[in-house]
N, C-alpha and C positions, 0 to 999 in steps of 0.2 A: 504494500500500500504506500502511495506517495501523497504527501499533503499538497494538493493543488486547489486553485480557486478559479471559479468562473468570473466572479466579481469580488475583489478583495477590498478590505477597509484599511485605510492608512490613518493613523492618529499620532499625535505628538510630534516632536521635533526630529527624532531620529529613530531608525530601526535597529541601531546598534545597542545591544544590551549586554552588560557584563554578566558572565556566568558565575557560578559559585566557586569555581576553581580558578581564581584569577591571580594567585601568587605564582611567580615564575622566576627562574634564574636569569639575571640580566648580564651574565658573563658573555665572553666572546669566544666560546668554543666553536668546534666545527659546525654544529647544528644550532647554535644558540640564538642567532638573529631572528627576530620575529618576522613572520611572513603573513600576508593577507591574501585570501583567495575566496572566490565563490565556490562552494562545495555542496555535495550531497552528503548529509549526515545520517548515519544509521542509528535508530533509537531502539533500545532494548525493552523488555517487559517492565522494567522499573522506571521507564521514561527518562533514561540516561543516554546521552550521546556516547557511543562506544567506538565509532570509527567513522572515517569520511573518505570520499573520493574527490579529487580535484578534477577540473574540467580537462586536464591533459592526461587523465587516467592514473595518476599516482594515488596509491592507497596507503592509509595510515591508521594504526590503532591508537586510540586516545588513552593516555596514561597520566592520571587516572581518568575514568569516565567523568563527563561534565553534565551539569544540569542547568536549566534556565526556566524562567517563569512561562515563556511562550511554548515550551515543550509540554503539550497537554494530551498527546496521544502516544500510546505504547506501540512497539513493534511496527514502526513505520520508517519512512525516510523524509527528512526535511531538507529544504533548500536553505542555505545560510551563508552569510559572510563570516568568515572565520579568521581570527588572528591567532596564530599558533607559533610555538617554538618546535622545530624539528629536533627530536632527540636521537634518532638513528635513521637508517634507510626506510624503516617501516613503522616508526613510533613517533608520536608528537604529543605535546601538552597544550591545552587551551589557554590563551591569554584572555580573550573575550570573543563572544559570538553573538550575532543578531539574526533574527528571522528575515528571510527574503521571500516575499510573496511570489508564488509561481502561478502564472496565468496560462490557462488553456483557451485557445480561440473558440468562440461560439458562433455558429451561423447567425448572421445579423437578424434574420427574420425570427429567430427564437428569443431574442433579447427584448424585453419590454422597456428597459431603461437603456438609452443610448446617448446619455449626456456627453457633450464634448466641450467641457470647460477648458480654458487654456492652461498649459503648464510649460515648464522648461525641460529640455533634454540636454543634459550635460555630456553624455557619452552613450555609445551603443556599439556592441560588438558580438560577434558570433563566438560561442564557446568552441574550444578546440575539438571537442568530441562531436560537434554538430548537433547536439541535443537541444541547446538553448540559444535564444537571442536575449542577451542581457542589456538592460537599460539603466542608466544613471539619470534619475529624474530630479528636477528642481521644482518643488511644490510650495506654493505660497500658503502660509497657515497663520494661525493666531488663536486667541481665546476670547470668547464672549460669554456673557452670563446666560444667554438663551441658546447656546450651541454646545454640543459635546465634542466638537473638534474632530469629527470622523468624516473623512473623505473616502470616495470610492474610485477604484481603478479597475477597468475591465478591458476586454479585447474582442472586437467584432471581426469575424471572418466574412468578407464580402464575397469572395470566390476563391477557388483554386483553379488557375488558368492553365490550360494545355497550350503551350506555344507551338509555333510552326516547326521548330526544331525538335519537338517532342519532349522538351523540358517542361517542368511544372513550376509555376509561380503562385505563391500564396499571397493574397491581397488582404492585409489586415488594417484595422483602424484602432488606435488606442483610445479608449473611452475614459473620461475623467469627470466625476461629479464633485464640484467644490462643496456641495451640501450646505451652502450658506456660511462656510467657515471664513472668518476675516482673513485678509491677505496682508498681514502685518510684517512677516518675515519669511525667509526662504528656507525650506527644509530639503536636505539631500536624502533621497531614498533610492534603493536598488530594487528592481523587479526583474524576474527571469520569465521569459515566455518559453514554455515547453512546446516544442514543435510537434505537429501532428505526425503520427506513425502510420496513418492509413494510406498515405501516398508518399513516394520519395520526392521530396521537394528539392529544387535546385536553386531557387531564389525566393526572397521574401520582399514584398513591397509594403512598407509600413507608413501610414499617414498619422501625423500627430498635430493637433491644433496647439500652437504656441502663442505667446503674446505678440509675436511678430507675424502671425498668420499661419496658415497650414503649411507644414513641411512634410515632404515625402522622401523617404530613404530607401535605397535598394541594397539588399544584403545578399551576398553569394555564399551558398553553403558549400564548403570545400570538403572533399572526402579523400 
């Protein structure tokens, strides 16, 4: 089971949350420098993160296992941004980790809500394993007495196009519902799009409404 969302809620300033095992050696040994990666984390029956796989296929066991408040389901896999120290070729310890929402594209005609409020896109890249399109988003947020500060992010699939050269292009639109949240300051958030496995995609055409107007990006899936 993998934790994914058709429409996910973003709240607060940052998705980065310190885990309960945040004491670490700050030495300068062979594996001591802290690294940051978007990863798939395996959760055991006690709701502990026990291992992870990076987007380039490197696998590590967590020593010791780590926990976080957003880990609420046992025996599953979460997408996360992980800061860790590499202890050996196959072992690592957590410095901090935060949940990364994982979106699945939904056929546009199935979505009742298709709000397209503007946001910023700081970065976008394909994962090395070809499973994800990762987005670094800049979302304006704030607090008001009559608002709980919860915004929504979703992904509409307009079509999967068969091109003349027999390649396939997925046409996506990123959906954003500001939900009346004040736009006082900017929050950086990471979101991963889990690509469909029903067809072998070659390119992705993604449209995002920014504060400068609609932007369209083309991404090539390398194998």
